[in-house]
PATOR-676618 format. One record per residue: x negated, y, z negated of N, C-alpha, C, O, CB in turn. Coordinates in steps of 0.001 Angstrom, whole numbers, padded with zeros to 6 digits, always signed. Glycine has a CB too. Layout:
<nodes>
XYZXYZXYZXYZXYZ...
</nodes>
This chain:
<nodes>
+049382-098732-041693+048989-098675-043014+049376-097459-044087+049310-096276-043752+047656-098757-042893+049793-097893-045428+050399-097197-045862+049609-095854-046806+050215-094955-047388+051212-098060-046393+048781-095958-046771+048438-095003-047754+046643-094537-047438+045936-095499-047138+048771-095803-049389+046151-093569-047480+044533-093787-047650+044047-092358-048743+044424-091189-048660+043597-093700-045747+043277-092870-049543+042397-091962-050230+041525-091824-050521+040983-092658-051247+042468-091722-050855+040830-090586-050084+039741-090123-049966+039308-089800-051539+040281-089494-052228+039802-089007-048960+037995-089809-052259+037546-089440-053255+039072-089053-054042+039437-087881-054141+036410-088347-052966+039664-089892-054429+041032-089363-055213+042147-088829-054892+043155-088985-055581+040863-088586-055913+042111-087834-053350+042843-087333-052649+043567-087848-052020+042994-088819-051527+042475-086797-052161+045157-087760-051514+045305-088599-050305+045364-088029-049038+045830-086893-048943+046377-089317-050380+044993-088587-048099+044926-087570-046883+046101-088239-045567+046457-089403-045753+042997-087514-046232+046330-087945-045052+047366-087916-043820+047170-087757-042351+047802-087046-041570+048151-086958-044014+045938-088744-042080+045359-088074-040608+046778-088246-039554+047781-088952-039664+043703-089175-039846+046392-087364-038620+047491-086943-037522+047457-088215-036102+046533-088501-035340+046971-085085-036860+048631-088663-036172+048977-089701-035282+047655-089676-034075+047394-088516-033756+050633-089376-034634+046988-090482-033525+045768-090258-032474+045068-089787-032987+044132-089916-032197+045810-089592-031356+044760-089365-033630+043264-088255-034947+041937-088852-035205+042142-090023-035527+043756-088095-036934+041177-088696-035210+040407-089468-035712+040010-089216-037157+039266-088242-037037+039461-089509-034924+040071-089566-038704+040440-089317-039932+038384-089023-040392+037572-089948-040428+041617-090905-040743+038114-087836-040613+036753-087036-040438+036501-086821-042433+037203-086304-043302+037069-085091-039206+035293-087447-042453+035079-087652-043785+033880-086743-043871+032961-086676-043055+034889-089180-044238+034029-086048-044991+032479-085031-045421+031680-086167-046002+032010-087311-046313+032659-083514-046851+030388-085441-046067+029186-086086-046418+029342-086538-047673+029325-087727-047993+028041-085296-046315+029573-085140-048774+029913-085598-050149+031099-086395-050519+031009-087011-051581+030005-084549-050888+032425-086523-049701+033494-087437-049896+033593-088692-049063+034413-088921-048174+034634-086747-049727+032716-089389-049459+032625-091351-048460+033191-091817-049242+032893-092983-048981+031103-092502-048142+034099-091911-050427+034790-092975-050951+035928-093010-050186+036531-091987-049859+035052-092906-052353+036394-094566-049758+038052-094541-049196+038562-095700-049658+038011-096791-049803+038345-094513-047500+039492-095413-049841+040974-096513-050388+042000-096517-049461+042645-095473-049562+041855-096007-051855+042480-097357-048479+043207-097734-048125+044275-098679-048437+043918-099764-048897+042779-097788-047590+045882-098400-048220+047025-099387-048407+047438-099487-047912+048048-098490-047528+047746-099519-048951+047733-100932-047143+048531-101165-045731+049452-102300-046506+049479-102690-047674+047446-101803-044107+050220-102661-045275+051688-103562-045818+051435-104702-044973+050800-104916-043940+053463-102816-045476+051955-105178-045552+052033-106802-045264+052820-106593-044015+053874-105997-044236+052870-107914-046531+052578-106967-042533+053763-107373-041501+054272-108679-041428+055123-108860-040558+053392-107152-040173+053975-109572-042088+054853-110612-042461+055549-111214-043492+055375-112322-043997+054481-111253-042229+056620-110074-043826+057552-110300-045669+057745-111566-045192+057767-111972-046354+059398-109278-046311+057942-112793-044413+058464-114005-045305+057325-114851-045482+057487-116021-045828+059690-114882-044654+056039-114309-045251+055032-115433-045948+053499-114516-046521+053226-113331-046713+054541-116853-044493+053291-114889-046555+051505-114294-047397+050661-114511-046909+050000-115288-047597+050883-114760-048656+049978-114169-045602+048923-114320-044706+047817-113716-045717+048094-113000-046679+049148-113533-043182+046291-114193-045273+044968-113743-045612+044839-112530-044639+045524-112336-043634+043793-114919-045430+043699-111648-045189+043762-110001-044712+041813-109995-044893+041011-110184-045808+045027-108533-046213+041749-109627-043281+040851-109462-043504+040272-107788-042394+040950-107463-041419+040331-110929-043410+039069-107016-042783+038905-105849-042259+037118-105777-041319+036112-106376-041698+039161-104769-043679+037187-105197-040526+035703-104909-040112+035621-103715-039673+036394-103234-038844+035119-105751-039096+034552-103062-040262+033800-101984-039371+033213-102110-038065+032163-102716-037847+032805-101570-039996+033932-101508-037177+033198-101697-036022+032434-100346-035593+032970-099243-035697+034151-102204-034937+031039-100550-035066+030922-101740-034032+029903-102800-035081+028752-102894-034655+030039-101156-032244+030058-103230-035785+029545-104061-037190+030977-105476-036948+032157-105600-037277+029755-102668-039236+029800-106402-036084+030558-107902-035922+031439-108398-037120+032466-109075-037072+029419-109098-035734+030823-107925-038129+031170-109156-039547+032125-108914-039857+032291-107708-040045+030428-109260-040918+032696-109343-039977+034369-109336-040409+034572-110099-042140+034381-111283-042417+035410-110555-038973+035000-109002-043082+035545-109096-044749+036553-109894-045076+037663-109487-044732+036067-107842-045319+036505-110857-045609+037788-111490-045912+038491-111116-047020+038217-111968-047865+037662-112755-046024+039460-110090-047626+040048-109648-048825+040913-110564-049556+041373-110210-050641+040743-108546-048575+041190-111763-049043+042650-112450-049067+044109-111654-049094+044486-110665-048465+042669-113274-050327+044719-112415-049991+046271-111880-049742+046848-110606-050318+048035-110279-050329+047204-112869-050261+045250-109584-051052+045609-108174-051551+045974-107635-050378+045806-108261-049331+044496-107312-052281+046585-106258-050411+046517-105084-049453+045844-103607-049932+046380-102500-049979+047995-104822-049052+044829-103908-050180+043940-102402-050642+042758-102724-049937+042637-103900-049593+043543-102054-052489+041884-101944-049659+040303-101920-049151+039981-100677-050243+040769-099818-050638+039961-101477-047132+038601-100859-050590+037973-100647-051145+036190-100016-050196+035211-100729-049977+038258-101792-051962+036350-098576-049856+035058-098677-049301+034441-097537-049764+034933-096430-049544+034998-098804-047840+032991-097744-050637+032252-096642-051584+031249-096335-050467+031147-096905-049380+031487-097215-053238+030453-095208-051008+029615-094449-049775+029654-094834-048224+028630-095337-047761+028156-094595-050084+030786-094633-047357+030760-094903-046261+029535-094678-045759+028708-093944-046300+031630-094404-045714+029347-095341-044629+027845-094936-043579+028311-093853-042837+029422-093724-042323+027226-096225-042326+027084-092859-042823+027321-091727-042202+026729-092024-040600+025640-091806-040069+026611-090488-043065+027811-092537-040191+028238-092624-038495+029685-092601-038491+030397-092319-039455+027720-094115-037612+030074-092935-037283+031300-092911-036282+031467-094596-036510+030637-095456-036217+030925-092247-034384+032951-094808-037193+033246-096177-036841+034207-096441-036707+034834-095420-036423+032948-096986-037436+035132-097688-036740+036493-098162-036790+036795-099150-037814+036139-100192-037796+036849-098700-035564+037689-098985-038705+038013-099785-039780+038960-100456-039078+039674-099701-038419+038432-099150-041083+039219-101623-038987+040263-102727-038012+040498-103752-039372+039526-104252-039939+039271-103761-036251+041674-103960-039748+042302-104618-040580+043123-105740-039677+043960-105353-038861+043105-103655-041446+042864-107043-039848+043202-108204-039200+044073-108941-039898+043469-109323-040900+042172-108932-038899+045385-109424-039904+045982-110555-040323+045294-111742-040087+045200-112041-038896+047138-110641-039822+044698-112636-041035+044123-113844-040131+044783-115292-041082+045499-115183-042077+042009-113776-040053+044412-116335-040588+045363-117422-041116+046564-117627-040646+047288-118158-041489+045613-117300-042318+047192-117373-039407+048552-117045-039012+048568-116911-037566+047864-116076-036998+049070-115788-039672+049439-117797-036874+049628-117905-035517+049860-116347-034998+049512-115925-033895+050873-118934-035212+050157-116009-035462+050690-114179-035284+049586-113382-035172+049061-113197-036271+051555-113421-036669+048952-112760-034128+048059-111801-034279+048481-110548-034484+049056-109900-033610+047328-111789-033365+048246-110141-035573+048450-109084-036203+047277-107838-036184+046130-108273-036088+048730-109587-037440+047383-106570-036251+045759-105799-036261+046529-104564-036456+047727-104447-036199+044500-105840-034647+045472-103307-037103+045786-102087-037439+044433-101163-037448+043442-101552-038065+046521-102160-038757+044436-100179-036883+042840-099480-037326+042712-098166-037701+043692-097425-037615+041816-099478-036204+041729-097788-038076+041647-096163-038178+040279-096046-038010+039371-096718-038498+042175-095393-039616+040245-094837-037042+038976-094321-036360+038321-093271-037417+038860-092164-037425+039343-093554-034822+037100-093493-038420+036791-092656-038988+035620-092004-038638+034835-092697-037991+036862-092984-039953+035136-090386-038986+034106-089780-038383+032937-089949-039121+032217-089563-038201+034353-088491-038154+032081-090221-040079+031631-089680-041583+030459-089364-040938+029632-089306-041848+031529-090739-043073+029824-089092-039744+028251-088667-039657+028923-087016-039381+030020-086555-039065+027011-089605-038077+027742-086549-039663+027826-084987-039702+026866-084641-038394+025763-085179-038290+027195-084245-041324+027367-083697-037394+026762-083665-035991+025239-083463-036532+024640-084400-036006+027416-082319-034859+024352-082763-037270+022809-082756-037323+022414-084207-037576+021245-084565-037435+022191-081752-038523+023461-085114-037978+022604-086393-037677+023069-087130-036735+022710-088289-036944+022439-087274-038730+023590-087056-035952+023639-087285-034571+022416-087681-033454+021550-086842-033205+024158-086185-034217+022407-088778-032916+021150-088903-032310+020638-087920-030953+019561-088010-030363+021157-090318-031944+021295-087367-030789+021341-086076-029619+020368-084700-030439+019350-084096-030098+023448-085446-029281+021129-084626-031448+020569-083605-031973+019246-082798-032489+019065-081583-032573+021026-083697-032517+018495-083752-032764+016769-083447-032830+016180-082966-031604+015577-081901-031468+015870-084789-033152+016386-083767-030798+015971-083539-029017+016469-082316-028673+015737-081357-028429+016691-084670-027830+017718-082279-028634+018335-080825-028318+017970-079777-028886+018032-078731-028240+019557-080702-028519+017473-079761-030295+016680-078759-031359+015448-078217-030559+015050-077152-030087+016094-079617-032865+015044-079577-030665+013436-079735-030007+013462-078846-028589+012646-077965-028317+012979-081644-029568+014152-079106-028069+014169-078557-026590+014276-076869-026537+013548-076085-025929+015558-079249-025761+015195-076655-027210+015616-075397-027281+014615-074478-028320+014329-073296-028134+017118-075476-027718+014139-075361-029509+012290-074736-029657+011890-074632-028915+011919-073448-028579+011177-075271-030175+011106-075604-027849+010485-075328-026769+010697-073952-026215+009854-073060-026122+010793-076249-025924+012512-073911-025707+012479-072775-024791+012703-071799-025747+013584-071311-025039+013492-072758-023588+012703-071126-026643+012508-070151-027208+011217-070043-027249+010836-069112-026540+013083-070077-028229+009974-070868-028033+008639-070665-027874+008275-069968-026761+007873-068808-026844+008009-071758-027887+008412-070785-025313+008704-070179-024264+008715-068837-023858+007758-068126-023551+009541-070499-024111+009890-068580-023892+010616-067390-023617+009562-066052-024361+009071-065029-023884+012329-067582-024355+009537-066642-025660+008562-065798-026082+007198-065454-026193+006701-064432-026665+008716-065777-026737+006599-066561-025637+005314-066135-024930+005945-065750-023987+006136-064694-024589+004168-067067-024594+006499-065585-022995+006459-065177-021865+006521-063767-021720+006080-063059-020815+007296-065751-021252+007336-063374-023090+007532-061727-023079+006585-061104-023592+006255-060001-023156+008650-061182-023775+005883-061769-024759+004612-061204-025170+003608-061394-023815+002605-060721-024048+004032-062024-026606+003497-062002-022586+002652-062121-021908+002979-060689-021099+002124-059874-020753+002617-063489-021278+004509-060575-020868+004775-059210-020087+004563-058134-020603+004489-057065-019997+005941-059000-019700+004418-058335-022034+004137-057101-022800+002382-057047-022751+001892-056032-023247+004866-057221-024515+001847-057622-022434+000151-057416-022436-000081-057010-021301-000877-056121-020997-000825-058643-022678+000623-057655-020570+000195-057276-018632+000652-055931-018794-000247-055120-018571+001259-058263-017007+002319-055161-019271+002079-053903-019212+001562-052768-019608+001498-051631-019139+002552-053729-019184+001094-053456-020858+000019-052321-021515-001579-052800-020712-002470-051952-020669-000076-052532-023679-001749-053826-020273-002828-053257-019708-002633-052855-018255-003662-052562-017647-003897-054128-019857-001356-052789-017530-001603-051868-016571-001009-050589-016604-000663-049964-015601-001331-052364-015505-000891-050185-017840-000579-049039-018862-001978-048192-018690-002096-047088-018158-000264-049649-020624-003087-049066-019327-004346-048701-019866-005120-048537-018464-005657-047456-018220-004992-049854-020975-005163-049244-017847-005113-049321-016294-004978-048256-015571-005960-048018-014867-004161-050040-015841-004035-047464-015484-003728-046295-014713-004030-045043-015114-003947-044061-014377-002555-046243-014489-004584-045011-016919-005205-044083-017601-006242-044445-017074-006461-043634-016174-005138-043964-018966-007021-045192-017100-008469-044984-016786-008575-044808-015328-009421-044059-014840-009378-046172-017260-007597-045591-014508-007434-044545-012795-007597-043270-012759-008403-042670-012048-006004-044474-012061-006669-042706-013695-006297-041219-013813-007609-040453-014209-007916-039467-013539-005086-040965-014969-008272-040783-015089-009535-040162-015933-010485-040194-014795-011036-039210-014302-010135-041096-017394-010633-041570-014391-011806-041446-013465-011822-040496-012071-012881-040042-011636-012050-042833-013045-010407-040231-011365-010191-038957-010373-010153-038262-011038-011145-037582-010775-009192-038715-009509-009569-037733-012039-009626-036343-012780-011265-035800-012418-011577-034778-011806-009301-036568-014707-012274-036964-013080-013457-036935-013929-014203-036647-012374-014984-035703-012256-013894-038516-015065-013893-037523-011243-014561-037515-009910-013688-036076-009395-014617-035385-008976-014297-039168-008866-012767-035484-009256-012236-034586-008320-012909-033382-009279-013832-032658-008907-010412-034655-007993-012462-033341-010178-012641-031741-011057-014016-031568-011549-014861-030875-010982-011630-031578-012553-014176-032161-012518-016202-032675-012708-016762-032315-011599-017237-031215-011317-016757-034532-012822-016707-033139-011051-017683-033562-009497-018030-032389-009110-019147-031895-008954-016893-034342-008070-016651-031836-008917-016649-030049-007877-017415-029471-008809-018629-029395-008616-014914-028883-007582-016748-028892-010145-017757-028121-010876-019096-028129-010944-019848-027155-010903-017572-028208-011861-019417-029478-011071-021002-029803-011254-021653-029940-010027-022830-030300-010028-021302-031116-012024-021108-029723-009048-021833-029941-008059-021842-027968-007578-022793-027310-007156-021041-031330-006923-020702-027609-007805-020823-025874-008118-022036-025417-008760-022737-024592-008174-019671-025312-009141-022350-025844-009857-023122-025665-011001-024334-025807-010830-025128-024993-011301-022830-026371-011933-024821-027135-009943-026045-027271-009233-026672-026448-008028-027866-026212-007843-025965-028392-008844-025683-026100-007323-025703-025588-006050-026440-023643-006400-027319-022952-005885-023769-025799-005334-025317-023443-007678-025395-022114-007870-026878-021665-008711-027416-020561-008623-024037-021729-008653-027406-022931-009606-028329-022719-010058-029999-022520-009190-031037-021871-009322-028111-023612-010883-029375-023586-008244-030450-023430-006911-030737-021879-006541-031880-021438-006421-029735-024189-005407-029755-021228-006401-029645-020010-005757-030301-018398-006772-030866-017359-006434-027902-020009-005411-029808-018996-008132-030434-018364-008816-031763-018711-009414-032339-017963-010203-029712-018128-009497-032170-019713-009069-034097-020191-008773-034436-019278-008061-035168-018378-008474-034652-021696-007870-034024-019324-006987-034502-018392-005531-034415-017094-005757-035300-016307-005424-033598-018575-004174-033476-016806-006268-033448-015181-006409-033906-014538-007637-033422-013433-007886-032075-014664-006269-034653-014979-008349-034969-014437-009635-035628-013324-009725-035478-012290-010376-035598-015208-010318-036605-013814-008743-037625-012802-007879-037400-012021-007232-037861-010926-007553-038315-013148-007141-036633-012096-006048-036413-011785-005030-035211-010420-005287-035386-009336-004729-036081-013093-004269-034332-010612-005959-033272-010337-006228-032724-010282-007421-031563-010655-007252-032784-010862-005681-032900-010013-008612-032541-010099-009880-031013-009560-010280-030245-009923-011172-033581-009393-010572-030909-008651-009357-029218-008911-009595-028605-010060-009430-028116-010750-010324-028404-008189-008779-028631-010378-007795-028506-011141-007610-028161-012702-008193-027358-013558-007822-029050-010811-007230-029146-012651-009269-029820-014104-009790-028857-013714-010994-028333-014739-011431-031861-014376-010097-028381-012378-011790-027469-012303-012817-026197-012698-012446-025474-013455-013094-027418-011088-013335-025886-012064-011173-024456-012471-011235-024123-014262-010883-023156-014923-011261-023675-011428-010048-025185-014658-010120-024926-015723-010238-025406-016899-011010-025081-018065-010787-024918-015841-009414-026190-016489-011916-025707-017164-013634-024633-016409-014172-023982-017188-014868-026980-017033-014955-024242-015538-014189-022856-015261-014812-021647-016320-013998-020686-016574-014725-022470-013434-014556-021600-016941-012609-020901-017116-012331-020933-018998-012641-020042-019847-012594-020823-016317-011236-022368-019068-012947-022547-020314-013190-021760-021202-014880-021449-022354-015182-024175-020254-013079-021722-019401-015799-021217-019373-016756-020053-019736-017385-019687-020212-018460-021345-018695-016833-019318-019112-015710-017589-019133-015753-017278-020517-015504-016486-021258-016085-016737-018138-014521-018043-020724-014541-017918-022581-014226-018291-023155-015434-017518-024031-015822-019058-023345-012948-019257-022918-016150-019406-023729-017280-017963-024247-018308-017557-025225-018936-020415-022871-018093-017635-023064-018013-016309-022548-019230-015038-023204-018224-013957-022978-018769-016081-020221-019576-014922-023740-017282-013530-023796-016501-014051-025732-016628-013233-026635-016804-013342-022647-014402-015636-025941-016474-015800-027305-017222-015485-028269-018318-015362-029494-018335-016515-027316-017398-015332-026741-019812-014919-027072-020642-013758-027000-020576-013209-027400-021602-015333-026721-021390-012981-026597-019667-011567-026065-020450-010830-027505-019575-009929-028121-020144-010776-023927-019953-011256-027892-018336-010841-029245-017671-010991-030192-018642-010014-030708-019185-011656-029678-016420-011976-030436-018879-012344-031677-020099-011315-031318-021543-010829-032131-022329-014408-031535-020678-011244-030366-021544-010430-029913-022686-008510-030570-022582-007810-031098-023446-010596-027973-022572-008189-030168-020971-007151-030700-020494-006829-032504-020587-005866-033198-020912-007266-030172-019181-008497-032794-020011-008565-034182-019882-007975-035189-021079-007004-035901-021337-009967-034423-019680-009007-034826-021521-009080-035286-023370-007307-035225-024142-006582-036131-024554-010353-033637-024477-007114-033696-024069-005440-033651-024916-004571-034492-023928-003653-035143-024427-004570-031778-025089-004765-034548-022567-003740-034910-021777-003544-036946-022153-002517-037527-021804-004280-034328-019950-004545-037592-022772-004695-038722-023537-005003-039233-024938-005466-040205-025535-005307-039103-023056-004431-037901-025140-004620-038245-027051-002846-038494-027751-001858-037759-027748-005550-036252-028142-003007-039385-028100-000973-039586-028293-000826-039040-029155+000380-039180-029360-000060-041000-028601-001346-038236-030173-000828-037391-030710-000133-036016-030292+000318-035027-030870-001547-037310-031315-000270-036436-029094+000061-034987-028510+001571-035217-027667+002143-034355-026999-001357-034390-027315+001978-036467-027877+003323-036936-026883+004437-036093-027344+005418-035896-026628+003846-038664-027033+004340-035700-028268+005588-034425-028429+006017-033705-027949+004980-033078-027731+005641-033700-028984+006867-033039-027441+007091-031557-026737+006845-030587-027753+006841-029435-027319+008628-031271-026126+006690-030677-028671+006166-029661-030150+004811-029454-029165+004620-028478-028440+005838-030665-032262+004001-030512-029307+002765-030263-029264+002619-029635-027676+001607-028979-027429+001927-031600-029668+003450-029805-026805+003012-029507-025152+003622-028299-025255+003616-027561-024270+003615-030551-023744+004192-027931-026346+004659-026042-026076+003730-025522-026832+003420-024395-026446+006341-025311-026678+003027-025969-027967+002044-025201-028589+000646-024881-027849-000137-023931-027853+001795-025869-029785+000716-026169-027196-000769-026324-025711-000760-025108-024809-001553-024204-024545-000484-027860-024303+000688-025521-024379+001311-023884-023291+000996-022764-024343-000137-022286-024283+003550-023741-022810+001693-022374-025121+001354-020876-025853-000086-020773-025977-000523-019719-025516+002004-020669-027438-001029-021630-026510-002348-021472-026953-002723-020982-025278-003389-020010-024921-003176-023032-027768-002319-021600-024777-003159-020997-022795-002671-019358-022320-003371-018450-021871-002174-022339-020951-001354-019388-022583-001025-018269-022336-001325-016982-023470-000912-015847-023233+000248-018503-022025-002104-017317-024740-002342-016442-025782-003553-016449-025310-004176-015453-025677-002060-016743-027247-004324-017371-024449-005966-017214-024293-005792-016349-022983-006446-015345-022703-007035-018862-024070-005008-016799-022397-005081-015457-020986-004567-014244-021504-005270-013306-021126-003997-015752-019452-003829-013965-022061-003131-012498-022306-003064-011773-024232-002272-011033-024816-001229-012831-021641-004415-012533-024664-004478-012262-025664-005508-011011-026094-006318-010513-025313-004619-013369-026116-005302-010558-027624-006060-009579-027777-007947-009552-027305-008614-008528-027157-005743-009414-029184-008437-010974-027156-009515-011201-027103-009756-010808-025544-010815-010350-025116-009778-012514-027636-008793-011020-024901-008863-010915-023475-008773-009561-022849-007936-008887-023450-007866-011688-022944-009457-008777-021635-009376-007693-021024-007655-007206-020785-007367-006010-020821-010238-007941-019742-007196-007666-020682-005880-008126-019907-004357-007954-020539-003195-007892-020137-006048-009652-019665-005283-007908-022094-004268-007442-023381-003960-006293-023316-002841-005944-023692-004738-007529-024744-004644-005617-022942-004273-003659-022716-003160-003689-022443-002271-003305-023202-004980-002618-021459-002925-004292-020954-001795-003489-020312-000904-004792-019855-000257-004767-018809-002335-002362-018920-000928-006139-020884-000034-007173-020533+000555-007207-021778-000123-006975-022780-000601-008511-019996+001827-007489-021851+002433-007625-022527+003384-009258-022921+004547-009327-022520+002875-006584-022195+002819-010376-023642+003541-011725-023331+004425-012178-024109+004205-012000-025306+002780-012734-023240+005448-012758-023799+006731-013312-024206+006621-014433-024242+005947-014634-023231+007775-013072-023544+006824-015531-024760+007340-016486-025126+008397-017065-025495+008616-016919-026697+006980-016601-025550+009003-017552-025048+010913-018199-025267+010978-019907-024973+010793-020446-023882+012293-017309-023674+011318-020631-026372+010912-021916-026107+013106-022061-026975+013600-021557-027984+008824-022700-027165+013701-022981-025875+014848-023631-026430+014720-024315-027301+013767-025084-027172+015461-024254-025768+015320-024412-028272+015447-025507-029298+015442-027052-028473+014827-028028-028904+016972-025234-030210+016145-027048-027386+016796-028526-027165+014954-029052-026445+014436-030169-026409+018714-028572-025643+014509-027932-026055+013136-028688-025202+012425-029253-026222+012113-030397-025889+012010-027643-024305+012103-029030-027100+011317-029236-028332+011651-030858-028421+010769-031717-028426+011843-028197-029768+013246-031166-028499+013719-032525-028572+013361-033542-027763+013437-034731-028076+014865-032538-028487+012863-032999-026445+012642-034156-024997+011725-034695-025473+010980-034269-026356+012237-033687-023369+011687-036053-024726+010451-036922-024682+009861-037022-022934+010596-037373-022010+010950-038607-025377+008599-036684-022795+008334-037140-021582+007232-037812-021309+006215-037319-021798+008376-036299-020851+007088-038845-020645+005592-039891-020080+004376-039212-020664+004439-038100-021189+005266-039943-018111+003377-039849-020565+002225-038988-020269+001673-038650-019210+000792-037793-019158+001396-039298-020723+002189-039379-018078+001885-038823-017021+002685-037538-016598+002160-036557-016072+001934-039770-016161+004044-037666-016899+004870-036439-016788+004622-035275-017518+004806-034146-017062+006071-036708-017067+004266-035487-018485+003939-034396-019531+002415-033848-019076+002053-032687-019269+003955-035087-021234+001681-034762-018514+000382-033561-018058+000570-033234-017131-000147-032243-016992-001019-033806-017921+001433-033487-015756+002040-033086-014912+002792-031434-015048+002688-030439-014330+002823-034169-014768+003457-031664-016133+004485-030703-016308+003500-029311-016683+003421-028211-016137+005670-031234-017590+002845-029869-017797+001747-028924-018230+000903-028350-017464+000703-027141-017587+001012-029401-018987+000108-029252-016332-000484-028431-015289-000160-027513-014857-000707-026410-014841-000644-028808-014457+001255-028025-014241+001967-027028-012893+002172-025641-013905+002288-024601-013258+003938-027793-012037+002223-025511-015175+002535-024553-016054+001436-023786-016124+001461-022565-015972+002952-025000-017269+000222-024586-016402-001367-023790-016518-001553-022451-015079-001795-021245-015028-002926-025408-016208-001178-023919-013776-001577-022920-013071-000896-021949-012514-001432-021043-011876-002099-023286-012350+000597-022077-012746+001473-020996-012707+000955-019643-013570+000551-018689-012906+002825-021543-013237+000960-019563-014806+000497-018685-015570-001413-018266-015180-001560-017044-015214+000881-019369-017080-002347-018793-014950-003229-018701-014402-002933-017692-013232-003447-016575-013183-003632-019891-014188-002029-018200-012263-001922-017202-011164-001484-016159-011456-001738-015327-010585-001261-017497-010191-000931-015769-012280-000412-014577-012927-001580-013659-013487-001834-012466-013321+000557-015006-014080-002181-014647-014197-003210-013653-014864-004038-012913-013900-004462-011768-014055-004192-014387-015800-004286-013942-012554-005477-013541-011558-005030-012778-011122-005785-011806-011162-006055-014289-010595-003740-012468-010446-003341-011920-009071-001857-011347-009295-001190-011433-008263-003387-013159-007828-001372-010948-010067+000174-010390-010452+000121-009212-010594+000981-008414-010222+000863-010851-011672-001036-008927-011226-001235-006960-011880+000213-006765-012625+001020-005866-012386-001352-005308-010165+000368-007961-013714+001682-007388-014262+001412-006981-015739+000710-007514-016598+002937-008501-014176+002352-005640-015768+002785-005161-017740+003545-005617-018178+004136-005036-019088+003265-003880-018296+003921-006856-017776+004895-007602-018866+004809-009015-018320+004637-009254-017124+006629-007006-018942+004935-009914-019239+004850-011763-018666+005484-012541-019546+005038-012808-020662+003250-012561-018587+006787-013027-018987+007479-013876-019901+007762-015530-019583+008257-015952-018538+008758-013185-020066+007444-016136-020427+007917-017617-020347+008880-017932-020672+009164-017449-021768+007369-018423-020870+009621-018555-020259+010958-019086-020879+011360-020916-020632+011854-021511-019674+012238-018060-020063+011012-021251-021607+011542-023321-021429+012954-023412-022206+013418-023142-023314+010132-024834-022584+013410-024015-020825+014968-024249-021287+015544-025262-020480+016715-025600-020655+015925-022945-021145
</nodes>
């Protein structure tokens, strides 16, 4: 083989390497030499694996237009001579996306990706369901524990008040006061439950604001302790940048509320300082 022209440009494939043809450059001209200078045999070529052999006579050039989009071997043979002589070029003209294996592999890959996406979506929905179920269980537990005990107390106190209203009016009045106090505790507890599950209160700024409101309610101007207690609340800037899960945020707030309530009830303090850092 003397020279190879592809779409008007000469190419020189490396020995032992196939000649790669681009999809839009598939016109091929091959010049070859006569291996028998003393004679002028006829020549033919085949595009293997196509078994058809095409004669070109004594000319030493082969023109191929619109090379088919598949891998093949161009084999040139000298015919009508007792001495066999052949030359060949391996041509790769088929892009990989037109290979027989390409679309089955793409289909399997797409099925795999869709399967993974469905599985991940299923996991996401499952986790959302578990999270929602935990919230429901916590609310049910809180309602059973807190609300149940408060309402039971109100029921018992109301029965006591009804029995004492004639015999001991003072005791009945004290019992009614306790009922009112318990009812306020029910309202506070319900407020805490509703606040803890509200997604608008997920930020620490909202938590700090709620904590400040609780402290102000215990030691504010409307409380009889305000005359003797000075309240100071110090919050570090980095605290407001923190993020807590719903469970941890609720636990943190309830621990704080219990502590500040105990201070109001039992400490007999003249100065209360709340510091978050």
